N, C-alpha and C positions, 0 to 999 in steps of 0.2 A: 532843719539841720542845725546842729550845734556848731558854732564857729570856732571853738577851741579844740575840737577833735580833728586830727588829720584824716584825709580821705583814706578809705579802706585799702586801696591799691598801693598807697605810699608806705603803709606799715608792712605789707608783704614784701615790697621792694627792699625795705630796710633790713628785714630778716634775711632775705636771700643774699644781700650784700655782706652782711655780717658773717654768713657761713662761707661765702665764696672767697673772700679776701684771705682768710688763713689757709684755705686749701690751694690757693694759687701757688704757694711756695712748695707744694708737694708734687707738682708735676715734674717728670724727669726731663732733663735736657741733656744733649750730648756733652760728653767731656770735652774740654778744650784740647785742641791738638797741641802736642809738645812743641816748644819753640826750637829745640835742637834735637836732631836724631839721636837715638840711643847708641852708645858705643859698646864694643865687645866687652869692655871691662865692667859695664854696668849690669851684666847678667848675673853677677854674684857667683859665677862658677869659680871654684878654687883653682889656683895655678897648679899645673902639673909638676910633680916632683917624685922622687923615689919613695916618698912617704904617702903618696896618693892612695886612696882606696882602690879596690879592684874596679868598682863602678866608674870612678873618676879616670882610672887608667884606660878602661875600655872606651870611654867617651873620647879620650885623646887619641887612642889607637884608631878608632873609627874616623875621626876627623882627618888624621894624617893619611889614612888609606883612601878615604873618599877623594881627597885632593890628588893623590897619586893616580887613582883611576880616572879622575876627571881630565888629567893631563895626558893619559895614555890608557885607553880602555883595556888593554891587555899587557900591563907591565910585567916584566920578568921578575923573578925572585930577587935579583940584585937591586933593581930599582925600588922594590918595596922595602927591603932591608935597609938600603941607604937612606930612604926617606924616614923610616922609623928611628934610625940612629941619629939623623939630623934633628929629629924632634925630641930627642932626649932618652930614648930607650937604649938599654944596654945590649950591644951586639952579642956579647957572650951568653946571653940568656935567650937567644933566638934560635929557631929552627925554620928551614924552608925546604920545600920539595923541589925536584928538578923542573926546569922549564921545558925539557924535551923528553920524549919517550925513549925506550931502549933502542928504537930503530931510527932515531933522529928527527922525529916529527914533533911539532909543537904540542906540548901537553894540553889537554882539555882544560885543566885548571892548575893553579899553583896555590898550595896551602902554606901558611906561615904562622909562626906563633912566637909569643914572648912569655917566658916564665915570669909570673908576677906573684911573689910570695908562695903561697900554697895553691895558687890558681894559674890557669893558662888563659891568655888572650889569644884566640885562634881566629885567623882570617882566611878567606878564600877569594880568589879572583878567577872568574871563568867567563865564558861567552854570555852567561846570564847576569854578569855584574859582580858586585862585591857583597859579601856577607860575612858576619862575624858572630862569635859567641864566646862565653867563658866556660871553662870546664876545670874540674880538679886535676891536679898534677897526676900523671900516671904512676904506677908503682915503680917504674923504671927511673922516675925523676924527670922524664921528658914530657912533652906536650903532644907531639904528633906520633902516630903509630906508623910503622913502616919505614921505608928508606927516605932519608933526607940527604941533602947535599951539604958539603962542608962550606961554612961561611968563612973563607980564608982570605978575603980581600980587605 
């Protein structure tokens, strides 16, 4: 055996070490947990205003109505309108259907809307919960078809 030559196994170990060390940095590790919880303002969501897009207004409309329904599963039209007004929507641009039928029974659902530019934000509360959508303004300039009640409070 030649004394200046390293043992065969040692050369193979050196090659494996040379390959393994750079790859060690390529393994994935979990991201560190944030030290502070995110806040509502960190979402980057634009503030609601009269200049908001229809999509932004619908998101705010849904947020307000979801909170109203969470507080009372079957709120009347007045509770919905009052909550939307408190959240910055213009009462004069709203419509709401009656809470009761023509024979005085609770309505199966209450529909309500906010005219938003050339679009309508339309919501409905019923025994099935809350739902919403946007739709174009009707030819009449209104958002809801049929009878609505006066919002005179």
